[in-house]
C-alpha positions in Angstrom: -36.0 -17.6 143.2 -36.8 -14.0 142.4 -40.3 -15.0 141.1 -40.9 -17.2 144.2 -40.0 -14.2 146.5 -42.5 -12.1 144.6 -45.3 -14.8 144.9 -44.5 -15.3 148.6 -44.9 -11.6 149.3 -48.1 -11.5 147.2 -49.5 -14.4 149.3 -48.7 -12.3 152.5 -50.5 -9.3 151.0 -53.5 -11.4 150.2 -53.7 -12.5 153.8 -53.8 -8.8 154.9 -56.6 -8.1 152.4 -58.6 -11.2 153.4 -58.3 -10.2 157.1 -59.6 -6.7 156.4 -62.6 -8.1 154.4 -63.4 -10.5 157.3 -63.3 -7.7 159.9 -65.5 -5.6 157.6 -68.1 -8.2 156.6 -68.3 -10.7 159.5 -69.8 -13.4 157.3 -69.1 -17.0 156.2 -67.9 -16.0 152.7 -65.2 -13.8 154.1 -64.2 -16.5 156.6 -63.9 -19.0 153.8 -61.8 -16.6 151.7 -59.5 -16.0 154.7 -59.0 -19.8 155.2 -58.2 -20.2 151.5 -55.6 -17.5 151.6 -53.9 -19.1 154.6 -53.6 -22.3 152.7 -52.4 -20.4 149.6 -49.6 -18.8 151.7 -48.4 -22.1 153.1 -48.1 -23.5 149.5 -45.8 -20.6 148.5 -43.9 -20.8 151.8 -43.1 -24.5 151.2 -41.8 -23.8 147.7 -39.7 -20.9 148.9 -38.1 -23.0 151.7 -37.3 -25.8 149.3 -35.4 -23.5 146.9 -33.1 -21.7 149.5 -29.5 -22.3 148.6 -27.5 -21.3 151.7 -27.8 -21.0 155.5 -28.2 -17.2 155.4 -31.3 -17.4 153.2 -32.7 -20.3 155.2 -32.5 -18.2 158.4 -34.2 -15.2 156.7 -36.9 -17.5 155.3 -37.4 -19.0 158.8 -37.7 -15.5 160.3 -40.4 -14.5 157.8 -42.2 -17.9 158.4 -42.2 -17.5 162.2 -43.5 -13.9 161.8 -46.3 -15.0 159.5 -47.1 -18.0 161.8 -47.6 -15.6 164.7 -49.9 -13.5 162.4 -51.9 -16.6 161.4 -52.3 -17.6 165.1 -53.7 -14.1 165.6 -56.0 -14.7 162.6 -57.2 -18.0 164.2 -57.9 -16.0 167.4 -59.8 -13.5 165.3 -61.9 -16.2 163.7 -62.7 -17.7 167.1 -63.8 -14.3 168.4 -66.0 -13.5 165.4 -67.6 -17.0 165.4 -68.4 -16.5 169.1 -70.0 -13.2 168.4 -71.8 -14.7 165.4 -71.3 -14.5 161.7 -74.9 -13.2 161.3 -77.3 -11.3 163.6 -79.1 -14.5 164.5 -75.9 -16.5 165.5 -73.6 -16.6 168.4 -73.7 -14.3 171.4 -75.4 -11.5 169.3 -78.2 -13.8 168.3 -78.7 -15.2 171.8 -79.1 -11.8 173.6 -81.4 -10.6 170.8 -83.6 -13.7 171.4 -83.7 -12.9 175.2 -84.8 -9.3 174.8 -87.5 -10.3 172.2 -88.9 -12.8 174.6 -89.0 -10.1 177.4 -90.6 -7.5 175.1 -93.2 -10.0 173.9 -94.2 -10.7 177.6 -94.3 -7.0 178.4 -96.5 -6.3 175.3 -98.8 -9.0 176.3 -99.2 -7.5 179.8 -99.7 -3.9 178.4 -97.0 -2.6 180.8 -96.3 0.9 179.2 -93.4 1.7 181.5 -91.7 -1.6 181.0 -92.2 -1.4 177.2 -90.7 2.1 177.2 -87.6 1.1 179.2 -87.0 -1.9 177.1 -87.2 0.1 173.9 -84.8 2.7 175.3 -82.5 0.0 176.4 -82.5 -1.5 172.9 -81.9 1.9 171.3 -78.8 2.4 173.5 -77.6 -1.1 172.9 -77.7 -0.5 169.1 -76.1 3.0 169.5 -73.2 1.4 171.4 -72.7 -1.4 169.0 -72.7 1.1 166.1 -70.5 3.8 167.6 -68.7 2.1 170.6 -69.2 5.2 172.7 -69.2 4.7 176.5 -71.9 7.2 177.0 -74.4 4.9 175.3 -73.2 2.0 177.4 -73.9 4.1 180.6 -77.4 5.0 179.3 -78.0 1.3 178.5 -77.0 0.4 182.0 -79.4 3.0 183.5 -82.4 1.6 181.5 -81.4 -2.0 182.3 -81.4 -1.1 186.1 -84.8 0.5 185.7 -86.2 -2.7 184.1 -84.7 -4.9 186.9 -86.1 -2.6 189.6 -89.5 -2.5 188.0 -89.7 -6.3 187.6 -88.6 -6.8 191.2 -91.4 -4.5 192.3 -93.8 -6.6 190.2 -92.3 -9.8 191.6 -92.2 -11.4 188.1 -89.4 -14.0 188.5 -89.7 -15.2 184.9 -89.1 -11.8 183.4 -86.3 -11.1 185.9 -84.6 -14.3 184.8 -84.9 -13.3 181.1 -83.5 -9.8 181.7 -80.6 -11.2 183.8 -79.7 -13.6 181.0 -79.9 -10.8 178.5 -77.6 -8.7 180.6 -75.0 -11.5 181.0 -75.1 -12.1 177.2 -74.7 -8.4 176.4 -71.7 -8.2 178.9 -70.2 -11.2 177.1 -70.6 -9.4 173.7 -68.9 -6.3 175.1 -66.1 -8.4 176.5 -65.6 -10.1 173.1 -65.5 -6.7 171.3 -62.9 -5.4 173.8 -60.7 -8.4 173.1 -61.1 -7.8 169.4 -60.5 -4.1 169.7 -63.3 -1.7 168.9 -60.8 0.7 167.2 -57.8 0.1 165.0 -55.3 0.8 167.9 -56.8 -1.5 170.5 -56.9 -5.2 171.3 -56.3 -7.9 168.8 -56.5 -5.5 165.9 -53.6 -3.5 167.2 -51.6 -6.7 167.8 -52.3 -7.8 164.2 -51.3 -4.4 162.8 -47.9 -4.5 164.7 -47.4 -8.1 163.5 -48.0 -7.0 159.9 -45.2 -4.4 160.3 -42.9 -7.0 161.7 -43.7 -9.4 158.8 -43.0 -6.6 156.3 -39.7 -5.8 157.9 -38.7 -9.5 157.8 -39.8 -9.8 154.1 -37.7 -6.8 153.2 -34.6 -8.3 155.0 -35.2 -11.5 153.0 -35.3 -9.7 149.7 -32.2 -7.6 150.5 -30.4 -10.7 151.7 -31.2 -12.6 148.5 -29.9 -9.6 146.4 -26.7 -9.3 148.5 -26.0 -13.1 148.0 -26.3 -12.8 144.3 -23.9 -9.8 144.3 -21.4 -11.7 146.5 -21.5 -14.6 144.1 -20.7 -12.4 141.2 -17.8 -10.8 143.1 -16.4 -14.2 144.0 -16.6 -15.2 140.3 -14.6 -12.0 139.5 -12.0 -12.8 142.0 -11.6 -16.4 140.7 -11.2 -15.1 137.1 -8.6 -12.6 138.2 -6.7 -15.2 140.1 -6.7 -17.5 137.1 -5.4 -14.6 134.9 -2.6 -14.0 137.4 -1.6 -17.6 137.4 -1.6 -17.8 133.6 0.5 -14.7 133.4 3.0 -16.0 135.9 3.3 -19.3 133.9 3.9 -17.3 130.7 6.6 -15.3 132.4 8.4 -18.4 133.6 8.3 -19.9 130.1 9.6 -16.8 128.5 12.5 -16.7 131.0 13.6 -20.2 129.9 13.8 -19.0 126.3 15.5 -15.7 127.0 19.0 -17.1 126.2 18.1 -17.7 122.6 15.7 -14.9 121.8 16.4 -12.3 124.5 15.4 -9.3 122.4 11.9 -10.7 121.5 11.4 -12.0 125.0 12.3 -8.6 126.5 9.7 -6.9 124.3 7.1 -9.5 125.1 7.9 -9.3 128.8 7.5 -5.5 128.7 4.1 -5.8 127.1 2.9 -8.3 129.7 4.2 -6.2 132.6 2.3 -3.2 131.1 -0.9 -5.2 131.0 -0.4 -6.3 134.6 0.5 -2.8 135.9 -2.4 -1.0 134.1 -4.9 -3.9 134.3 -5.8 -3.2 130.7 -6.1 -6.3 128.6 -6.7 -4.3 125.4 -2.9 -4.1 124.8 -1.3 -6.4 122.2 2.3 -7.6 121.8 2.5 -6.7 118.1 5.2 -9.4 117.4 5.6 -10.2 113.7 7.2 -13.3 112.1 6.9 -17.0 111.9 9.2 -18.1 114.7 8.1 -19.6 118.0 8.2 -16.2 119.8 6.0 -14.6 117.2 3.5 -17.5 117.5 3.6 -17.2 121.2 3.0 -13.5 121.0 -0.1 -14.0 118.8 -1.3 -16.7 121.3 -0.9 -14.2 124.1 -2.8 -11.6 122.1 -5.7 -14.1 121.7 -5.6 -14.8 125.4 -5.8 -11.1 126.3 -8.7 -10.8 123.9 -10.5 -13.7 125.6 -9.8 -12.3 129.1 -11.0 -8.9 128.0 -14.3 -10.4 126.6 -14.7 -12.5 129.8 -14.3 -9.5 132.1 -16.8 -7.5 130.0 -19.4 -10.3 130.4 -18.8 -10.5 134.1 -19.3 -6.7 134.3 -22.5 -7.0 132.4 -23.7 -9.8 134.7 -23.0 -7.7 137.7 -24.8 -4.6 136.3 -27.8 -6.8 135.5 -27.9 -8.0 139.2 -27.8 -4.4 140.4 -30.4 -3.4 137.9 -32.7 -6.1 139.2 -32.4 -4.8 142.7 -33.2 -1.3 141.4 -36.3 -2.5 139.6 -37.5 -4.3 142.7 -37.2 -0.9 144.6 -38.9 0.9 141.7 -41.8 -1.6 141.8 -42.4 -0.9 145.5 -42.3 2.9 144.9 -44.8 2.8 141.9 -47.1 0.6 144.0 -47.1 3.2 146.8 -47.7 6.0 144.3 -50.6 4.2 142.8 -52.1 3.7 146.3 -51.7 7.4 147.0 -53.3 8.4 143.7 -56.3 6.1 144.0 -58.2 8.1 146.6 -58.4 11.6 144.9 -59.2 10.0 141.5 -61.9 7.9 143.1 -63.5 10.9 144.7 -63.3 12.8 141.4 -65.1 10.0 139.6 -67.8 9.8 142.2 -68.3 13.6 142.0 -68.6 13.4 138.2 -71.2 10.6 138.5 -73.3 12.7 141.0 -73.1 15.7 138.7 -74.1 13.6 135.7 -77.2 12.2 137.5 -78.3 15.7 138.6 -78.1 17.0 135.0 -80.1 14.0 133.7 -82.8 14.8 136.3 -82.8 18.4 135.2 -83.1 17.4 131.5 -86.0 15.0 132.3 -87.9 17.7 134.2 -87.2 20.3 131.5 -88.4 18.0 128.7 -91.6 17.0 130.6 -92.3 20.6 131.7 -92.0 19.8 135.4 -88.9 21.9 136.1 -89.4 23.8 139.4 -87.3 26.4 141.1 -86.3 24.2 144.0 -85.1 21.5 141.6 -82.9 24.0 139.8 -81.7 25.4 143.1 -80.8 21.9 144.4 -79.0 21.2 141.1 -76.9 24.4 141.4 -76.0 23.6 145.0 -75.1 20.0 144.2 -73.2 21.1 141.1 -71.2 23.6 143.1 -70.3 20.9 145.7 -69.4 18.4 143.0 -67.3 20.8 141.0 -65.5 21.8 144.2 -64.7 18.2 145.0 -63.6 17.6 141.4 -61.3 20.6 141.4 -59.7 19.8 144.8 -59.2 16.1 144.1 -57.9 16.6 140.5 -55.5 19.3 141.8 -54.4 16.8 144.4 -53.8 14.2 141.7 -51.9 16.7 139.6 -49.7 17.6 142.7 -49.0 13.9 143.3 -48.0 13.3 139.6 -45.8 16.5 139.5 -44.1 15.5 142.7 -43.5 12.0 141.4 -41.8 13.4 138.3 -39.3 15.1 140.5 -38.1 11.7 141.7 -36.3 11.1 138.4 -34.0 14.2 138.7 -34.2 15.0 135.0 -31.2 16.0 133.0 -32.2 19.6 133.2 -31.3 19.4 136.9 -27.7 18.7 136.0 -27.2 22.0 134.1 -24.8 24.0 136.2 -25.0 27.8 136.3 -23.6 30.6 138.5 -26.2 32.0 141.0 -26.5 34.0 144.2 -27.5 31.7 147.1 -29.4 34.1 149.3 -31.5 35.7 146.5 -32.3 32.3 145.1 -33.6 31.1 148.5 -35.6 34.3 148.9 -37.1 33.9 145.4 -38.3 30.4 146.4 -39.8 31.7 149.6 -41.6 34.4 147.6 -43.1 31.8 145.3 -44.4 30.0 148.3 -45.6 33.1 150.2 -49.3 32.0 150.0 -48.6 28.7 151.7 -46.3 30.4 154.3 -49.1 32.9 155.1 -51.7 30.2 155.3 -49.5 28.4 157.9 -48.8 31.8 159.7 -45.1 30.9 159.7 -42.0 33.0 159.7 -38.8 32.3 157.7 -35.3 33.8 158.3 -32.6 33.5 155.7 -29.0 33.8 157.1 -26.6 33.9 154.2 -23.9 36.1 152.8 -25.3 38.5 150.2 -22.1 38.0 148.1 -22.1 34.2 148.2 -22.4 32.8 144.7 -21.9 29.2 143.6 -21.8 27.3 140.3 -24.0 24.3 140.6 -27.4 23.0 139.4 -29.8 25.8 140.3 -32.8 23.6 139.4 -31.8 21.0 141.9 -31.0 23.7 144.6 -34.4 25.4 144.2 -36.2 22.0 144.3 -34.4 21.1 147.5 -35.4 24.4 149.1 -39.0 24.1 147.9 -39.4 20.5 149.2 -37.8 21.3 152.6 -40.0 24.4 153.1 -43.2 22.5 152.3 -42.1 19.7 154.6 -41.7 22.2 157.4 -45.1 23.7 156.7 -46.8 20.3 156.8 -44.9 18.5 159.6 -43.6 21.3 161.9 -46.7 23.5 162.2 -48.4 23.3 165.6 -51.6 25.1 166.8 -50.0 26.1 170.1 -46.8 27.5 168.7 -46.1 29.7 165.7 -43.8 28.0 163.2 -40.3 29.6 162.9 -37.8 28.3 160.3 -34.2 29.5 160.0 -32.4 28.8 156.7 -28.6 29.2 157.1 -25.9 28.8 154.4 -22.1 28.8 155.1 -19.1 28.0 153.0 -15.9 26.4 154.3 -12.9 25.3 152.3 -15.0 25.0 149.1 -17.8 23.0 150.8 -21.3 24.6 151.0 -23.4 23.8 154.2 -27.1 24.4 154.1 -29.1 24.2 157.4 -32.9 24.3 157.6 -33.9 24.4 161.3 -37.5 24.6 162.6 -39.1 24.8 166.1 -41.6 21.9 165.4 -42.0 18.6 167.3 -39.0 17.0 165.7 -39.0 13.4 164.3 -39.2 10.0 166.1 -36.1 7.8 165.8 -38.2 5.0 164.2 -39.4 7.4 161.4 -36.0 9.1 161.2 -34.3 5.8 160.3 -36.3 5.5 157.1 -37.3 9.1 156.5 -35.7 9.2 153.0 -37.6 6.2 151.7 -40.5 7.0 149.3 -44.1 7.2 150.8 -43.0 7.3 154.5 -45.1 10.0 156.2 -46.9 10.7 159.5 -49.4 13.2 157.9 -51.1 11.0 155.3 -54.6 12.1 156.5 -53.5 15.8 156.2 -52.2 15.6 152.7 -48.7 14.2 153.1 -47.5 11.9 150.4 -44.2 10.8 151.9 -42.0 11.6 148.9 -40.7 15.1 149.8 -37.6 14.0 151.6 -37.1 11.2 149.1 -36.9 13.8 146.3 -34.5 15.9 148.4 -32.3 12.8 149.1 -32.3 11.9 145.4 -31.3 15.4 144.3 -28.6 15.8 146.9 -27.0 12.4 146.2 -27.5 12.2 142.4 -27.3 15.8 141.2 -25.2 17.7 143.8 -23.1 14.6 144.8 -23.5 15.7 148.5 -24.6 14.4 151.9 -27.8 15.0 153.9 -28.6 14.3 157.6 -31.4 14.8 160.0 -30.9 15.9 163.6 -33.4 16.6 166.4 -32.8 19.9 168.2 -33.1 20.7 171.9 -35.6 21.4 173.5 -37.5 20.7 170.3 -37.3 21.1 166.5 -35.5 19.5 163.6 -32.4 20.4 161.6 -31.8 19.3 158.0 -28.1 19.5 157.1 -27.1 19.4 153.5 -23.4 19.6 152.4 -22.0 19.5 148.9 -19.1 20.8 146.8 -20.1 23.0 143.9 -18.0 23.5 140.8 -17.1 27.0 142.0 -17.6 29.1 145.1 -17.3 32.9 145.3 -17.9 34.8 148.6 
C-alpha cells in the first residue's frame, strides 16, 4: 500500500509536469505526452482503489480521485483551447487570421498602395508585440492601425479588401478571447484555476498519506491492547488455580502469588518466581517464568513493530523535505554551471586568437568584462548554494546543540545581533533588546543563538517594507522557572493560511527574494527537540508579528 501511494503521487506529479510542457510548447508531441500521463494516472488510481482496506481510506482515496478528476477536466478544457488556437502557427485560429492578413497584404502590394502597406505592416508588428508580451498598449496601437486600414479601404470603395480585413479582425478578436480564457499570466483564467486545483489535490494527497499512517498505528495499538487483555486473563486464571491449591501448599502459593502481584503492579515481566524443587508448585513456577519470558519477548516485538511504523512516517516526511531542498538548490547550481561554461568559451576564444596572432584589444576587453560578470555570478550563486547547505544542516539539531552551559541571556542576544550587523544595516532596521542584565540560564547556548539568528534573519527578509523602517523588539522574561522569549516586529504580519503551516520545511512567501522556507522549521526543531519548549506565532495590532518561545532551562538565575 505504501508503494502504491508513492506511485499514485508520482503519477499526479507527472500530470503537473506534462501540463507545464504543453503550456510551454503548444505542440502535438506535448499533447500526446499529456494524454499518456492522464492514462498513466488512471492505472495507478484503479490499483490504489482496489487495495484500500477500510471505509476511512476509501473516503480519502475518493476525495483525491474527485480532486484529480476536476483537474483532468480542466486539462481537457486546456487541450480544447490550445487546439482551437492551433498547435502550430499554420493551424487553428492563429493560422486562419495569418492567412487573411497575407491575402490582404498581397492585394495591397499588387496595387502599390504605400499607405495601405505601411498600415498593414504596423498592424502586424503590434499584433506580434501583443501576442509576445500581452501588453494592452500594443493592443490599442493594433486597433488604431486596424481602424486606419478600414477607413482607407472604405475611401477606396474596395469591398473585397474590406471583407478580408473584417474577417481578419474577427479572427484576431477570437484569438484574444481564447487567450483570455486560458489566462495570459499565471494568476489569470484557466491557468489560475488549475494552479488552485493542484494545491487542493496536494492537500487531499497529504491527508490520504497521513490517514494511511494513522490507520497502521491504530492497528498496532489495537494489537497491543489485545495482548495485554490476554495477559490479564491468563494471570487471572493462574491466580484462581493457585487459590484452589492454597490449602496444601500455602507457603509456596503465597510466594508465587506475591511474585505475580508484583509483576501486575509494576507491569514488568522480567521478574521470575525463583521456586526450586520437583513438586507441582515448583513446576508451575517454572512454567510461569517461561510464560513471563514469552510475554516479555512478545511485548518487545510489538514495540519494535510500532517504532518501525513511526519511523516509516518520519522517512516519508524526510523524503518530502529532501525533495524540496533539491529543488531549492537546483537554480543556483544551474546558474553557476552556465557561468562556468560561458567563462570557458571566452578563454578558448582568447587562446585561439593568441595562438593565431589575431588577439586584439577589444577582444581582451570583452573577455575581461565577460569574465567579471561570470565570476560574479559564480560567486553569488555558489555562496547561495553554500547558504542553503549550511541552513539545511541546522535542521538535524546536532548533538553539540544539546551541550548545556551557563550564559547571560542579554549579552548573548547582543552578540548575535553584532554578528549580523551588516545584514541589519543593509535593511536599515533597528533592534531593541529588553532583558535583565543579571538574567543567566543553564541551557544549550548553541540552540539559543541559532534560534535568535534564524528569527532575526526571518524578520529582515519578511518584515522589511519600503514605506516603513523595520523595528524589532526582543524581550526576555522569567517567571517561576520558565523563560519567555518574545520577538516582535512592525512588519505586515502573516496570513492565516501561511500561519497554519509556517513551521513546515520550504514554506515561504519570499522565494523570489532569496527565501528558502526552512528558517522557522529550524527554530521549531530546536525549540521542540533541544530546549523541550513551545513556540507560537501571533499577529499584532495594528500590524506586526510576535514570535513567542517558552522553555524551562536546567537553571535560572536573575
